[in-house]
Backbone bond lengths (Angstrom), bond angles and torsions (degrees), N, CA, C in turn:
res aa  C-N    CA-C-N  psi(-1)  N-CA   C-N-CA  omega(-1)  CA-C   N-CA-C  phi
1 M - - - 1.470 - - 1.521 109.48 -
2 A 1.327 117.48 126.83 1.459 121.72 -179.79 1.523 110.09 -73.31
3 N 1.310 115.49 145.86 1.458 120.05 -179.45 1.527 111.04 -83.48
4 Q 1.315 115.12 141.48 1.463 122.31 172.46 1.516 107.48 -112.94
5 I 1.324 116.84 132.07 1.465 121.96 -173.38 1.520 108.17 -126.10
6 D 1.314 116.38 119.79 1.458 121.02 -175.14 1.525 110.75 -136.47
7 V 1.325 115.86 145.18 1.460 121.08 171.70 1.523 108.33 -80.67
8 V 1.321 116.14 122.95 1.461 121.76 179.40 1.524 110.63 -86.49
9 I 1.324 116.31 -42.69 1.459 121.95 178.72 1.526 108.15 -133.50
10 Q 1.319 116.39 124.90 1.459 121.12 177.86 1.533 109.73 -78.30
11 P 1.330 117.47 150.82 1.464 119.82 -176.88 1.527 112.87 -77.53
12 V 1.316 114.35 151.35 1.459 121.99 172.49 1.527 106.37 -153.30
13 V 1.323 117.24 152.31 1.453 121.39 -176.91 1.532 110.24 -133.46
14 L 1.309 116.58 135.89 1.454 122.88 172.02 1.520 109.02 -120.57
15 R 1.316 116.64 143.16 1.457 122.41 168.63 1.523 107.52 -109.07
16 F 1.320 116.27 152.67 1.453 118.37 175.70 1.524 110.54 -149.15
17 S 1.326 115.51 158.26 1.452 121.29 177.03 1.522 108.25 -144.43
18 L 1.315 115.42 167.31 1.454 121.08 -179.46 1.522 109.18 -99.09
19 L 1.330 116.71 121.01 1.453 123.11 177.00 1.530 107.17 -112.11
20 D 1.330 116.47 103.98 1.466 121.38 -169.53 1.536 108.13 56.39
21 D 1.322 118.56 -112.95 1.467 119.91 179.96 1.526 112.42 -110.64
22 E 1.341 116.24 17.52 1.462 120.40 -179.54 1.532 110.33 -114.65
23 V 1.329 117.08 132.21 1.455 121.56 172.19 1.528 108.32 -83.36
24 V 1.324 116.40 121.84 1.465 122.41 -177.44 1.520 108.53 -109.75
25 Y 1.330 116.81 130.06 1.462 122.44 -177.19 1.523 110.67 -100.64
26 F 1.346 115.07 147.42 1.457 122.26 179.16 1.530 108.59 -128.48
27 F 1.324 115.71 140.71 1.462 120.53 -179.64 1.518 109.01 -144.76
28 A 1.332 115.69 142.38 1.471 121.30 172.67 1.516 108.43 -138.70
29 A 1.309 117.36 149.92 1.457 121.02 -178.69 1.520 111.60 -69.70
30 D 1.338 116.49 -29.26 1.457 120.49 -178.50 1.524 109.71 -83.54
31 T 1.326 117.08 121.41 1.456 121.64 -176.42 1.517 112.00 -59.34
32 E 1.317 117.09 -43.70 1.453 120.50 -178.41 1.529 111.23 -61.06
33 A 1.319 116.72 -36.80 1.459 120.38 179.06 1.517 111.37 -63.95
34 V 1.321 115.99 -40.67 1.454 120.06 -178.69 1.528 110.90 -69.34
35 L 1.320 116.80 -44.24 1.454 120.10 -171.14 1.515 113.34 -71.86
36 D 1.318 119.01 -38.63 1.457 119.79 -175.98 1.531 113.41 -131.38
37 R 1.326 117.96 -48.20 1.456 119.19 -170.60 1.531 113.08 -66.91
38 M 1.331 116.61 -29.92 1.453 119.90 -179.84 1.527 112.08 -62.77
39 E 1.326 116.73 -24.45 1.465 120.15 -179.57 1.526 111.00 -61.85
40 L 1.325 117.74 -33.46 1.462 121.19 179.08 1.520 110.64 -64.57
41 M 1.333 115.92 -39.03 1.455 120.43 176.88 1.523 111.02 -64.02
42 M 1.329 116.35 -31.17 1.457 121.50 -178.39 1.527 112.04 -86.64
43 G 1.348 116.33 3.39 1.447 120.28 176.41 1.507 114.60 76.41
44 I 1.339 117.31 26.23 1.463 122.21 -178.26 1.516 108.94 -107.03
45 N 1.318 116.52 124.29 1.458 123.12 -179.16 1.528 108.94 -108.01
46 P 1.328 118.44 109.84 1.468 120.28 -177.09 1.526 114.15 -63.72
47 E 1.342 116.73 -15.50 1.461 119.62 178.42 1.530 111.95 -78.74
48 T 1.324 116.37 -20.63 1.464 119.63 -178.03 1.524 113.34 -123.43
49 D 1.323 118.13 -21.78 1.466 121.89 -176.73 1.519 111.08 -100.88
50 M 1.322 115.90 146.45 1.462 121.95 174.32 1.526 108.43 -90.53
51 L 1.324 116.21 139.75 1.460 121.22 -173.23 1.526 112.19 -54.46
52 F 1.334 116.91 -49.36 1.466 119.23 -173.10 1.524 113.22 -92.80
53 D 1.323 116.89 3.78 1.463 120.48 174.46 1.523 111.80 -108.98
54 S 1.323 116.35 -1.83 1.465 120.47 179.61 1.530 108.96 -95.82
55 N 1.315 115.58 166.21 1.469 120.68 -179.05 1.532 109.39 -83.25
56 L 1.316 113.72 63.52 1.468 120.77 -175.79 1.519 109.42 -134.06
57 G 1.322 116.11 115.96 1.459 121.17 174.98 1.513 110.27 -105.62
58 F 1.325 116.02 152.53 1.455 121.78 -173.04 1.520 108.18 -134.50
59 L 1.328 117.41 108.64 1.469 121.75 -179.37 1.530 108.79 -117.39
60 P 1.328 116.91 88.64 1.455 119.75 -177.58 1.527 112.94 -101.97
61 V 1.305 115.94 151.35 1.465 123.69 166.58 1.517 105.55 -114.34
62 S 1.313 117.16 116.25 1.466 120.70 -177.09 1.524 111.06 -85.38
63 T 1.314 115.68 167.63 1.461 122.24 177.59 1.521 109.92 -68.42
64 A 1.315 116.81 120.12 1.471 122.12 176.56 1.522 109.00 -105.99
65 V 1.319 116.62 130.18 1.467 121.74 -170.86 1.528 110.53 -125.27
66 L 1.326 115.73 138.74 1.466 122.71 174.54 1.521 109.27 -110.53
67 I 1.331 116.26 127.35 1.464 122.28 175.89 1.520 107.58 -117.75
68 R 1.330 115.88 121.06 1.462 121.41 -179.60 1.514 110.10 -114.05
69 G 1.307 115.97 126.32 1.454 122.78 177.91 1.515 108.14 -158.41
70 E 1.330 117.61 -127.22 1.462 119.52 173.44 1.521 111.09 -64.03
71 K 1.336 115.50 -25.76 1.454 122.29 175.03 1.524 108.70 -128.82
72 N 1.304 115.62 164.43 1.460 121.60 170.11 1.527 107.78 -102.56
73 I 1.322 116.11 120.02 1.462 121.81 -175.50 1.523 109.13 -122.95
74 V 1.321 116.29 132.69 1.454 121.72 170.45 1.520 108.06 -107.51
75 V 1.327 116.30 128.17 1.456 121.88 175.59 1.530 108.07 -105.64
76 D 1.328 115.70 122.34 1.465 123.63 179.89 1.522 111.88 57.50
77 P 1.333 117.07 78.89 1.468 120.33 -178.22 1.515 114.22 -66.36
78 G 1.339 118.27 -14.02 1.454 119.74 171.35 1.513 114.13 106.12
79 N 1.320 115.08 -175.56 1.456 119.05 -175.87 1.522 112.00 -79.93
80 H 1.328 115.51 173.08 1.461 120.53 -170.33 1.521 112.68 -57.16
81 H 1.333 118.34 -43.43 1.456 118.24 -170.32 1.523 113.12 -72.28
82 T 1.350 118.94 -24.74 1.468 118.52 177.49 1.525 111.06 -70.63
83 G 1.315 117.02 -27.36 1.462 120.05 174.94 1.515 111.89 -84.49
84 F 1.336 116.15 -45.93 1.463 121.37 -175.84 1.518 111.85 -60.85
85 Y 1.340 116.99 -41.31 1.456 120.79 -177.79 1.532 113.07 -90.94
86 G 1.332 117.53 3.41 1.459 120.39 169.41 1.505 117.06 94.61
87 Q 1.350 118.17 -1.46 1.462 118.52 -177.19 1.518 112.43 -64.32
88 L 1.326 117.86 -35.36 1.465 119.77 179.02 1.518 110.63 -63.04
89 A 1.312 117.54 -46.79 1.468 121.13 179.34 1.525 111.12 -64.16
90 I 1.337 116.74 -39.04 1.466 120.27 178.14 1.520 110.06 -64.18
91 G 1.334 116.06 -41.78 1.453 119.55 178.56 1.519 112.50 -63.40
92 L 1.322 116.51 -42.46 1.467 119.96 178.37 1.532 111.10 -64.35
93 K 1.315 116.90 -36.37 1.464 121.35 -178.34 1.520 111.70 -60.64
94 R 1.331 117.25 -29.96 1.467 120.77 177.77 1.517 111.70 -58.72
95 F 1.340 116.80 -25.90 1.464 121.42 -178.45 1.532 111.58 -106.99
96 G 1.337 116.42 17.04 1.456 121.13 176.57 1.510 113.84 72.43
97 V 1.334 117.06 27.28 1.462 121.89 -176.05 1.526 108.68 -127.63
98 T 1.324 116.34 143.43 1.454 122.05 173.93 1.532 108.68 -113.17
99 P 1.331 118.42 164.03 1.470 119.39 175.57 1.522 113.21 -54.03
100 A 1.323 117.02 -33.35 1.471 120.48 179.87 1.527 112.05 -67.66
101 D 1.334 117.89 -19.41 1.467 121.70 179.89 1.523 112.66 -85.55
102 I 1.328 117.92 -7.32 1.465 121.09 -176.10 1.524 109.74 -81.74
103 D 1.318 115.94 125.77 1.460 121.68 179.65 1.524 112.45 -87.06
104 M 1.316 115.92 -31.24 1.464 119.25 -170.08 1.527 109.65 -149.15
105 V 1.329 115.79 136.60 1.459 122.53 173.20 1.527 107.82 -112.85
106 V 1.319 116.40 124.22 1.464 121.80 175.40 1.522 107.67 -105.38
107 C 1.313 116.86 121.01 1.458 120.74 173.84 1.522 107.36 -107.44
108 T 1.328 115.93 115.67 1.457 118.61 -178.56 1.524 111.40 -58.92
109 H 1.344 115.93 -30.30 1.455 121.03 174.18 1.519 107.78 -163.92
110 C 1.337 115.77 174.82 1.462 119.31 -167.89 1.523 114.22 -93.96
111 H 1.326 120.03 6.28 1.459 119.65 176.08 1.527 109.85 -59.82
112 H 1.331 115.88 144.51 1.459 120.55 -172.27 1.521 113.18 -55.94
113 D 1.342 118.06 -35.59 1.461 119.08 -175.34 1.523 112.50 -70.28
114 H 1.320 117.38 -12.73 1.465 121.09 177.74 1.532 112.21 -108.68
115 M 1.333 116.83 -30.09 1.466 120.53 -171.62 1.527 113.61 -113.08
116 G 1.333 117.80 -13.39 1.457 120.27 -171.07 1.517 114.60 -55.91
117 S 1.337 117.87 -35.06 1.466 120.68 -177.12 1.524 113.75 -93.57
118 A 1.320 117.30 9.33 1.472 118.56 175.67 1.525 110.81 -57.82
119 I 1.337 116.30 -34.43 1.462 119.82 -179.14 1.523 112.16 -67.73
120 S 1.334 117.82 -11.21 1.463 121.02 175.58 1.525 111.88 -80.21
121 I 1.337 116.22 -3.46 1.470 121.63 177.46 1.526 107.29 -124.42
122 P 1.316 118.01 61.47 1.470 121.15 -174.71 1.523 111.95 -63.53
123 G 1.314 114.91 144.65 1.464 120.77 177.69 1.508 114.51 90.02
124 A 1.327 117.93 -18.64 1.464 120.09 177.93 1.525 109.40 -73.11
125 D 1.323 116.44 144.24 1.458 119.89 174.61 1.520 109.46 -62.77
126 L 1.326 116.31 144.75 1.455 122.03 -177.16 1.522 109.76 -113.41
127 V 1.332 116.49 124.88 1.462 122.57 179.63 1.521 109.01 -106.11
128 L 1.344 115.49 123.17 1.458 122.66 175.95 1.522 108.83 -132.41
129 G 1.312 116.69 162.12 1.448 120.70 171.59 1.522 110.44 -75.24
130 E 1.306 115.84 154.34 1.461 120.91 179.00 1.531 109.97 -57.03
131 G 1.317 116.26 130.42 1.447 121.74 178.91 1.513 115.23 86.37
132 E 1.330 118.17 -9.23 1.470 119.47 -176.50 1.527 111.51 -71.35
133 A 1.330 117.24 -33.29 1.467 119.49 176.52 1.531 110.46 -64.18
134 D 1.325 117.13 -37.03 1.468 120.59 176.19 1.529 110.37 -65.31
135 F 1.330 116.50 -40.02 1.461 120.86 177.54 1.520 110.60 -64.59
136 C 1.320 115.89 -35.94 1.462 121.25 176.80 1.531 109.77 -61.16
137 E 1.317 117.19 -40.94 1.464 120.42 177.53 1.520 111.46 -63.77
138 E 1.324 116.44 -37.85 1.471 119.89 177.98 1.524 111.10 -61.95
139 L 1.328 116.40 -38.60 1.454 120.68 -176.62 1.515 112.68 -79.20
140 Y 1.344 117.12 -44.33 1.457 121.13 -167.68 1.525 114.10 -115.84
141 G 1.339 116.89 -7.22 1.451 120.00 -179.29 1.517 112.38 93.46
142 T 1.306 115.20 158.45 1.469 121.03 -176.43 1.522 112.45 -66.13
143 A 1.324 117.11 -44.60 1.461 120.09 -176.14 1.521 111.67 -62.08
144 D 1.336 117.19 -45.80 1.468 121.11 179.64 1.517 110.86 -63.16
145 T 1.329 116.65 -44.25 1.461 120.58 -178.89 1.521 111.07 -64.14
146 E 1.324 116.64 -46.15 1.472 120.07 -179.76 1.519 111.11 -63.53
147 A 1.338 117.32 -36.67 1.464 120.14 178.43 1.523 111.00 -64.04
148 R 1.324 116.27 -39.82 1.463 119.69 179.71 1.532 111.28 -68.54
149 L 1.318 116.34 -44.08 1.465 119.72 -178.52 1.528 111.88 -68.75
150 S 1.326 116.80 -28.05 1.463 119.88 -174.06 1.522 113.23 -67.25
151 V 1.339 117.49 -24.19 1.463 119.38 -178.96 1.525 112.23 -89.38
152 M 1.337 116.00 -9.16 1.450 119.74 -178.94 1.525 110.41 -90.59
153 G 1.329 116.01 171.37 1.463 120.88 174.14 1.513 110.01 -78.39
154 S 1.318 116.28 -139.48 1.468 120.84 -178.92 1.521 110.68 -68.84
155 L 1.339 115.33 143.68 1.456 120.95 172.47 1.525 108.45 -90.35
156 I 1.324 116.13 119.97 1.462 122.73 -179.32 1.521 107.64 -112.87
157 E 1.323 117.74 123.42 1.458 121.36 -176.04 1.526 111.11 -111.46
158 V 1.314 115.40 132.07 1.457 122.55 175.73 1.525 107.64 -87.72
159 G 1.324 117.41 121.60 1.453 121.66 -175.09 1.519 112.60 -61.95
160 R 1.318 115.61 149.15 1.463 121.44 179.43 1.531 109.88 -59.81
161 G 1.321 117.08 124.48 1.451 122.75 -179.40 1.510 114.54 79.75
162 E 1.339 117.05 7.55 1.468 120.49 -174.08 1.530 111.56 -113.30
163 E 1.330 114.59 174.73 1.452 122.79 173.06 1.521 108.43 -123.48
164 M 1.328 116.57 155.89 1.466 120.77 178.65 1.523 109.07 -143.03
165 E 1.327 116.12 126.00 1.458 119.86 175.35 1.522 108.80 -76.20
166 L 1.323 116.32 123.94 1.459 121.70 178.91 1.518 111.91 -90.56
167 M 1.317 115.67 -32.64 1.460 124.40 170.63 1.521 105.11 -166.93
168 P 1.335 118.73 168.54 1.464 119.25 -178.17 1.525 112.14 -52.62
169 G 1.333 115.60 125.87 1.452 121.05 177.52 1.514 114.91 84.93
170 V 1.339 117.99 4.13 1.466 121.50 -178.75 1.521 108.91 -133.13
171 V 1.328 115.93 120.74 1.461 121.45 -175.06 1.524 109.44 -128.93
172 A 1.333 116.24 132.70 1.462 121.95 170.85 1.524 108.58 -91.72
173 I 1.327 116.74 136.40 1.462 122.21 -172.54 1.528 109.10 -126.24
174 S 1.304 116.58 130.57 1.458 121.05 175.98 1.518 110.09 -66.36
175 T 1.342 116.83 122.93 1.474 121.65 -179.32 1.531 109.65 -139.09
176 P 1.322 118.59 65.06 1.465 120.69 -178.72 1.527 111.90 -65.17
177 G 1.310 114.48 155.85 1.461 120.81 179.61 1.510 110.11 150.65
178 H 1.314 116.76 -67.49 1.468 120.48 176.98 1.523 109.80 -60.19
179 T 1.324 115.96 -44.16 1.465 123.63 168.85 1.526 107.33 -135.43
180 P 1.334 117.70 164.27 1.473 119.51 -174.98 1.529 114.71 -61.57
181 G 1.337 117.22 -33.98 1.458 119.44 -177.13 1.512 113.96 -112.92
182 H 1.311 117.42 24.68 1.469 121.39 -177.59 1.528 111.03 -57.44
183 I 1.331 115.86 142.27 1.462 121.96 173.86 1.531 108.86 -130.65
184 S 1.319 116.20 159.89 1.454 122.94 173.19 1.535 107.44 -126.51
185 V 1.321 116.18 170.15 1.465 120.87 -178.04 1.522 109.48 -128.62
186 M 1.328 116.18 131.03 1.466 121.95 172.92 1.526 107.60 -112.28
187 A 1.319 115.37 125.73 1.463 120.38 -177.40 1.517 110.19 -131.65
188 E 1.315 116.30 136.54 1.459 121.56 176.41 1.518 108.68 -98.84
189 N 1.349 116.46 127.73 1.455 119.43 -176.34 1.526 111.60 -94.01
190 E 1.309 115.11 -173.53 1.463 119.93 -174.08 1.525 112.53 -69.92
191 E 1.324 118.57 -17.92 1.464 121.52 175.97 1.526 111.92 -90.96
192 G 1.322 116.96 2.32 1.457 120.47 -178.88 1.510 113.83 82.48
193 E 1.344 117.38 7.01 1.455 120.71 177.10 1.530 109.94 -76.69
194 R 1.336 115.39 149.03 1.463 121.68 179.60 1.526 107.86 -104.36
195 V 1.316 114.73 110.38 1.457 121.54 -174.61 1.526 109.25 -103.26
196 L 1.315 116.27 121.84 1.454 122.30 178.61 1.519 109.63 -98.22
197 V 1.326 116.29 116.97 1.463 122.18 171.08 1.524 105.20 -95.75
198 A 1.318 115.66 100.74 1.462 120.57 -163.00 1.513 114.50 -88.17
199 G 1.336 118.45 -14.33 1.448 118.46 -171.71 1.518 109.44 59.20
200 D 1.338 116.59 -142.59 1.458 118.75 -177.57 1.526 113.32 -98.12
201 T 1.332 117.33 12.28 1.464 117.76 163.46 1.521 108.96 -61.80
202 V 1.324 115.23 -33.60 1.465 121.62 173.20 1.520 106.85 -129.22
203 M 1.323 116.83 95.78 1.458 119.67 -180.00 1.529 111.39 -74.20
204 T 1.335 116.60 -33.25 1.460 121.10 -176.83 1.533 109.97 -137.86
205 R 1.313 114.57 166.67 1.463 120.33 177.52 1.525 111.12 -60.76
206 R 1.333 116.82 -39.35 1.464 119.90 -178.11 1.533 111.41 -65.48
207 E 1.315 117.67 -33.55 1.455 119.55 177.54 1.523 110.95 -62.26
208 Y 1.330 116.45 -37.18 1.463 120.10 179.34 1.525 111.00 -71.67
209 S 1.323 117.49 -45.81 1.465 120.51 -171.13 1.520 113.61 -85.91
210 E 1.358 116.67 -30.98 1.461 119.87 -174.94 1.530 113.08 -116.41
211 R 1.325 116.91 -7.55 1.464 121.86 -175.97 1.528 110.79 55.79
212 S 1.295 115.86 40.05 1.456 122.01 177.20 1.518 107.61 -98.88
213 F 1.344 115.78 95.63 1.453 121.46 -173.99 1.526 111.01 -95.77
214 S 1.314 116.15 164.36 1.456 122.57 -178.51 1.521 112.24 -58.66
215 H 1.326 115.39 145.74 1.459 119.90 178.58 1.524 112.81 -72.53
216 W 1.317 118.15 -7.04 1.462 119.95 179.67 1.521 112.40 -82.69
217 Y 1.338 118.94 -12.23 1.462 120.81 -177.82 1.530 111.38 -70.51
218 T 1.331 115.55 145.82 1.463 121.45 173.89 1.522 109.41 -82.33
219 P 1.337 118.56 163.81 1.472 120.15 176.24 1.528 112.80 -57.14
220 D 1.331 118.02 -38.79 1.466 120.23 178.48 1.525 111.11 -64.63
221 Q 1.317 116.79 -42.22 1.456 119.69 177.80 1.523 111.21 -62.47
222 L 1.319 116.74 -42.17 1.460 120.17 -179.59 1.519 111.43 -63.27
223 R 1.323 117.53 -40.06 1.469 119.62 176.74 1.520 110.21 -60.93
224 G 1.330 116.65 -42.99 1.459 119.87 178.25 1.513 112.43 -64.45
225 L 1.328 116.99 -41.84 1.459 120.90 179.96 1.523 111.68 -62.59
226 H 1.331 117.08 -45.47 1.463 119.72 179.66 1.523 111.22 -63.00
227 S 1.332 117.04 -42.13 1.460 120.22 179.19 1.525 111.09 -64.60
228 S 1.324 116.74 -43.03 1.462 120.47 179.62 1.522 111.43 -66.79
229 L 1.325 116.79 -39.36 1.456 118.99 179.45 1.519 111.20 -69.77
230 D 1.336 117.75 -33.80 1.468 120.29 171.97 1.525 109.76 -54.78
231 R 1.322 114.83 -46.14 1.465 120.56 -177.46 1.526 111.45 -64.23
232 L 1.320 116.87 -42.76 1.458 120.31 -177.81 1.522 111.80 -71.25
233 Q 1.318 117.34 -41.76 1.461 119.30 -178.89 1.523 112.08 -67.31
234 A 1.335 116.61 -27.97 1.464 120.22 177.34 1.530 111.90 -67.33
235 L 1.334 116.92 -16.10 1.466 121.18 178.37 1.525 111.80 -86.16
236 H 1.318 117.50 -5.96 1.474 124.17 175.36 1.536 113.08 52.48
237 P 1.324 116.88 59.96 1.469 118.20 176.26 1.515 110.97 -64.36
238 T 1.314 116.16 146.77 1.458 120.82 176.16 1.526 111.68 -89.63
239 T 1.324 116.69 -23.26 1.460 122.76 175.75 1.521 108.49 -137.11
240 V 1.333 116.17 137.56 1.459 121.40 176.71 1.520 108.36 -118.65
241 M 1.326 116.24 129.95 1.457 122.44 174.34 1.521 107.85 -109.78
242 P 1.337 119.04 99.16 1.464 121.37 179.63 1.526 111.38 -70.15
243 G 1.335 114.91 165.26 1.451 118.73 179.22 1.513 113.63 -68.17
244 H 1.374 117.38 -29.92 1.463 120.00 -173.66 1.523 112.41 -139.65
245 D 1.325 115.65 34.95 1.458 120.58 177.55 1.517 107.77 -151.97
246 R 1.310 116.47 168.68 1.465 120.70 -178.52 1.526 110.86 -76.56
247 A 1.320 115.55 154.35 1.470 121.43 179.48 1.524 110.11 -62.62
248 F 1.330 115.69 148.55 1.460 120.77 -178.97 1.524 109.20 -150.44
249 S 1.325 115.39 163.57 1.455 121.95 174.40 1.520 108.51 -98.91
250 P 1.331 118.64 122.93 1.473 119.69 177.69 1.517 113.47 -57.39
251 R 1.329 116.40 -28.40 1.454 120.12 -179.73 1.531 111.81 -65.83
252 A 1.342 115.41 -20.33 1.460 119.58 179.84 1.533 111.91 -96.65
253 S 1.351 115.77 0.87 1.465 119.45 -176.95 1.520 110.96 -78.74
C-alpha cells in the first residue's frame, strides 16, 4: 500500500508580552520575523536577556502531519489547545480519519507545541527519541510526564544515532540538536517522492537552505543541529515540512 502524506494543521506562530496587566499578542506573516526579528521590536536583546526570564511569550502551532499506509501515523499532533478545542480531530476528519483510527503518534520532541495534543489520541503507540521522555521530565516534572504517557499505548524509542522503520516507506531518524532526543521522519509517498517531516531540526525554510539558526541556541545545540541536518540533507528529500514553516521543495531553494 502506497503512503499518503498530508499536512493536517499548518504552522503559525504568535509572540506575546505583558503590558501592565494585559497580555498583548504580536503576529507577522513572515515566519522569520515572528521567530527572531520581532524580539528586537519588543526590546529583547538575546545577547543580554535570558529567553525565559524576558517578557517574551511564544505561542506556536507546529506542522501536524498525517501519514496513511499500512498504519495511520500522526507526526507532531500539536499543542494542547488544537486538541482540546477539536481542531486536530476536525483536521483528521478531512482525510476520513478519526483519532481512534490512529495507530501511532510520532512526536519529534517533547516541547508542548509538538507533543501537547498527543493525549487527544489515547491508546496510540507513542514514538520518541531515546532520552526524550527523560528530557520531558526535566521540563514538566515527573507527575505531568507520567500522566501524559499513561494515556498512550506502548512507548517506542528511536535509539540515539539510529533509524527505525515505522512501516514500509516510513522511517524515524535520530536528529538531536533542538532537544537531546529529537527525531525526524522520512516518508515515501505514492508518487515516489521523499517527504521529510523535520520537526524543529528545521524550523523554517531558511534554516534548511542557509543554516541560519535561532540566536537562542547554545553552541552544543548548534553542533547537534548541523550534524543532524547533514544527515537529513544526505537523504535528498524532495519535499521538506519544517516544524514552523510551510512545506517546500529543496530543489526550488
